[in-house]
C-alpha positions in Angstrom: 4.3 1.0 -20.2 1.8 3.8 -20.7 0.8 3.6 -17.6 4.0 3.6 -16.2 5.2 6.5 -18.3 2.3 8.4 -16.7 3.5 7.3 -13.0 6.8 9.1 -13.9 5.5 12.3 -15.0 3.1 12.6 -12.0 5.9 11.6 -9.6 8.0 14.4 -11.6 5.4 17.0 -10.0 6.0 15.6 -6.9 9.9 15.9 -7.0 9.1 19.7 -7.9 7.0 20.0 -5.2 9.0 18.4 -2.6 12.3 20.3 -3.8 9.9 23.9 -3.8 8.1 22.9 -0.1 4.6 22.1 0.5 3.8 25.4 0.6 4.5 25.9 -3.0 2.1 28.4 -4.9 2.3 25.5 -7.4 -0.7 23.6 -5.4 -2.6 26.4 -5.7 -2.4 26.6 -9.4 -4.6 25.1 -12.3 -4.5 22.0 -14.2 -2.9 24.0 -17.3 0.1 25.0 -14.7 0.5 21.4 -13.6 0.5 20.1 -17.2 3.0 22.5 -18.0 4.7 20.9 -15.2 5.1 17.9 -16.9 6.9 19.0 -19.9 9.9 20.5 -17.8 12.6 18.2 -17.0 12.8 15.7 -13.9 14.2 18.0 -11.3 16.3 21.3 -11.0 18.6 19.4 -8.7 21.5 21.7 -7.3 24.6 19.8 -8.8 25.1 17.9 -12.3 25.7 14.6 -10.6 22.3 13.8 -9.1 20.9 15.4 -11.9 22.4 12.9 -14.1 21.5 10.1 -11.5 17.8 10.8 -11.6 17.8 10.9 -15.2 19.7 7.9 -15.6 16.9 6.1 -13.4 13.8 7.4 -15.5 15.3 6.4 -18.5 16.1 3.0 -17.3 12.1 2.7 -16.6 11.0 3.9 -20.2 13.7 1.4 -21.4 11.0 -1.3 -19.6 14.1 -2.5 -17.0 12.5 -5.0 -14.8 12.2 -3.8 -11.3 15.0 -6.0 -10.1 17.2 -3.7 -12.2 15.8 -0.7 -10.6 16.2 -2.0 -7.6 20.3 -3.0 -8.5 20.6 0.9 -9.6 19.0 2.3 -6.1 21.0 -0.1 -4.1 24.6 1.3 -6.0 23.5 5.2 -6.1 20.9 5.9 -3.5 23.7 7.2 -1.1 24.6 9.9 -3.8 20.9 11.4 -4.4 19.0 13.8 -2.2 16.6 13.2 0.3 14.1 14.2 -2.6 15.5 12.2 -5.2 15.7 9.1 -3.3 11.8 9.7 -2.6 11.1 10.0 -6.4 13.4 6.7 -7.3 11.5 4.2 -4.4 8.0 5.8 -5.6 8.7 5.3 -9.5 10.2 1.6 -8.6 6.8 1.5 -6.7 4.9 2.1 -9.6 6.7 -0.3 -11.9 6.3 -3.0 -9.5 2.7 -2.8 -9.7 2.9 -2.9 -13.4 5.0 -6.2 -13.4 2.6 -8.0 -11.0 0.6 -9.7 -13.7 3.3 -10.0 -15.7 4.8 -12.1 -13.2 1.5 -13.8 -11.6 0.9 -15.0 -15.9 4.7 -16.8 -15.5 3.9 -18.2 -12.4 1.2 -19.8 -13.6 2.4 -21.7 -16.7 3.3 -25.0 -17.2 3.4 -26.9 -13.7 4.8 -23.7 -12.1 2.9 -23.6 -9.4 2.6 -27.5 -8.7 6.6 -27.2 -7.9 6.0 -24.1 -5.8 3.6 -25.5 -3.4 5.5 -28.9 -3.3 8.4 -27.1 -1.7 6.3 -24.8 0.6 3.8 -27.0 2.0 2.0 -25.1 4.0 3.4 -21.9 4.1 1.5 -18.7 3.4 4.6 -17.4 2.1 6.9 -18.8 -0.3 10.4 -19.0 1.7 13.3 -17.1 -0.5 16.2 -20.0 0.9 14.0 -22.4 -1.0 14.5 -20.8 -4.3 18.0 -23.4 -4.8 15.8 -26.1 -4.6 13.7 -25.4 -7.7 14.2 -27.8 -10.5 12.8 -25.7 -13.1 15.5 -23.8 -14.6 13.0 -20.9 -16.2 10.9 -21.2 -12.4 13.7 -20.7 -10.9 14.9 -17.5 -13.3 11.3 -16.3 -12.3 11.5 -16.5 -8.5 14.8 -15.0 -8.4 14.0 -12.2 -10.5 10.9 -11.4 -8.3 12.6 -11.7 -5.1 15.7 -9.4 -6.1 12.7 -7.0 -7.3 11.9 -6.6 -3.9 8.5 -9.0 -4.1 7.3 -12.0 -2.0 5.0 -14.5 -3.0 2.1 -15.8 -1.1 0.0 -18.1 -1.4 -3.6 -17.3 -2.0 -6.8 -20.0 -2.6 -4.0 -22.6 -3.6 -1.9 -20.8 -5.6 1.5 -18.3 -5.0 1.0 -14.5 -6.3 3.9 -11.6 -6.5 3.2 -9.0 -3.8 5.2 -6.1 -3.3 7.5 -6.6 -0.1 7.8 -3.0 1.9 9.6 -4.8 4.5 12.2 -4.4 2.3 12.0 -0.8 1.1 13.1 -0.3 5.2 16.3 -0.9 4.0 16.2 2.7 2.4 14.5 4.6 5.2 17.9 6.4 6.3 17.7 8.2 2.8 14.0 8.9 2.8 12.0 11.6 4.9 9.7 10.7 7.8 7.0 11.0 5.3 7.9 8.4 3.2 9.1 6.6 5.9 5.5 6.6 7.6 3.9 5.8 4.1 6.1 2.4 4.0 6.0 1.5 7.3 1.4 1.7 6.7 1.7 -0.4 3.2 4.8 -3.1 5.2 1.5 -3.6 7.6 -0.5 -5.1 4.8 2.3 -6.9 3.2 3.7 -8.9 6.0 0.4 -9.6 7.7 -2.3 -9.3 5.3 -5.4 -8.6 7.1 -7.7 -10.6 5.2 -7.3 -14.2 3.2 -9.5 -15.9 0.9 -12.2 -13.8 2.4 -11.4 -14.4 6.0 -10.0 -11.8 8.3 -6.7 -12.9 9.3 -5.8 -10.3 12.3 -7.7 -9.4 15.5 -10.4 -6.6 15.1 -7.9 -4.6 17.8 -5.6 -4.9 15.1 -7.4 -3.5 12.3 -8.4 -0.6 14.8 -4.4 0.2 15.7 -4.1 0.2 11.5 -7.1 2.5 11.4 -5.7 4.8 13.9 -2.2 4.7 12.2 -3.8 5.5 8.8 -6.0 8.3 10.2 -2.8 10.1 12.2 -0.6 9.9 8.9 -3.6 11.3 6.6 -4.1 14.4 9.2 -0.3 14.3 9.8 0.5 15.1 5.8 -2.3 16.6 4.4 -0.4 17.5 1.4 1.3 14.3 1.2 2.5 12.9 -2.0 0.8 9.6 -1.3 -2.2 11.1 0.5 -4.7 9.3 -2.0 -3.2 6.0 -1.4 -3.3 6.2 2.1 -6.6 7.6 2.2 -7.7 4.9 -0.3 -6.4 2.0 2.2 -7.9 3.7 5.4 -11.0 3.0 3.4 -10.6 -0.8 3.0 -9.4 -1.1 6.8 -12.8 1.1 7.8 -15.3 -0.6 5.4 -13.8 -4.5 7.1 -13.8 -2.9 10.7 -17.7 -2.1 10.0 -19.0 -4.7 8.0 -16.7 -8.2 8.5 -16.1 -10.4 5.5 -17.4 -13.1 3.9 -16.0 -15.8 6.0 -15.4 -13.6 9.1 -19.3 -11.9 9.9 -19.3 -9.6 12.7 -22.3 -11.7 14.9 -22.6 -14.8 16.0 -24.0 -17.4 13.7 -26.8 -18.8 15.8 -27.9 -15.3 17.1 -26.9 -13.1 14.9 -25.6 -10.8 17.9 -22.3 -9.2 17.3 -19.2 -10.3 18.6 -18.3 -10.0 21.7 -14.7 -9.0 21.2 -15.7 -6.9 17.9 -17.8 -5.0 20.6 -14.9 -3.9 22.7 -12.4 -3.2 20.2 -15.2 -0.2 18.8 -15.8 0.7 22.3 -11.6 1.4 22.1 -11.9 3.4 19.3 -14.6 5.2 20.6 -12.6 6.5 23.4 -10.1 8.5 20.9 -12.4 11.5 20.9 -9.6 13.1 18.3 -9.5 10.8 15.5 -12.2 11.1 13.1 -13.0 7.3 13.2 -13.6 7.5 16.9 -16.8 9.4 15.6 -17.7 7.1 13.0 -17.6 4.3 15.5 -19.6 6.1 18.0 -22.3 6.3 15.5 -22.1 2.9 14.5 -22.1 1.5 18.0 -25.2 3.6 18.8 -26.9 1.9 15.7 -25.8 -1.4 16.5 -27.8 -1.0 20.2 -30.8 0.6 19.1 -30.8 -3.1 17.2 -30.6 -4.3 20.2 -27.0 -5.4 19.0 -28.1 -7.9 16.3 -25.9 -7.3 13.0 -28.7 -7.6 10.3 -29.4 -5.4 6.8 -30.6 -2.8 8.8 -27.2 -2.3 10.4 -25.1 -3.1 7.8 -27.1 -0.9 5.1 -25.6 2.2 7.1 -22.3 1.1 6.7 -21.9 3.1 3.4 -22.6 6.1 4.4 -20.5 6.5 7.4 -17.8 5.4 4.8 -18.4 8.1 2.8 -18.7 10.4 6.1 -15.1 9.2 7.1 -13.7 9.6 3.8 -15.0 12.9 3.0 -14.1 14.4 6.1 -10.6 13.4 6.2 -10.7 14.5 2.3 -11.6 18.0 3.5 -8.7 18.9 5.4 -6.1 18.0 2.2 
């Protein structure tokens, strides 16, 4: 709960910044001013009703309400919130969801719960919400219902079902949110709906990883003062590492020859062609390294990845 309350405090600052605008002097001031901002009321809303709404939501979080309860509150009240207040409620919900993932995971792995879920789902990667009615264990059925009502999904990883935030369901709120928050939700929904990696194996094409890299970089460059800048930069870094290194079960090279796979090199060259992207410059350097090594992927090539990754992240960080 301390982590959630800390997140709420940080999002309190975000609401102040939203209200004041991105050019606010608060962005230029020191940590002392930010600390003092944490002690201020959550929002200086334009009217008493919306002020009461967000404070009520904050109070619910502090009272350890589960995500599904917060979702119900948002569903009933978001139409009465300003765009900024709607964003704050959504971002707080996300933080609470993150905190509950381990709790729900522990419950799902009690007794024979996993056995029943796996039996109902067969070979499906995601647990079908319609199957909730077929769960015989009353306690398990209640857990799964709360999970789905809390805007999660259940994904099968390494032979067990785990809860993950379902960002596709966040899109129900898009008409109440700014383009900045909608863009963040879209980036998160990509991996929520179609994970890039499963069981140490890349689950999408390299072209699609490249497209996600492009999308995340464009978002970062469009919103350098965005409230989710660091989160999206972290997503970008994870995609770029996967794009440059591959994974344990999806190497960049052919097993027999160690030569880079043809489709991967083609994907790199597509990204190289977009010289407006920092990603393009990094990939261009990586292609030179690979070609200098006769297109062989070995330790001499992979050892260059950390430096390239650091360069890309540092360059994007500098635009903040």
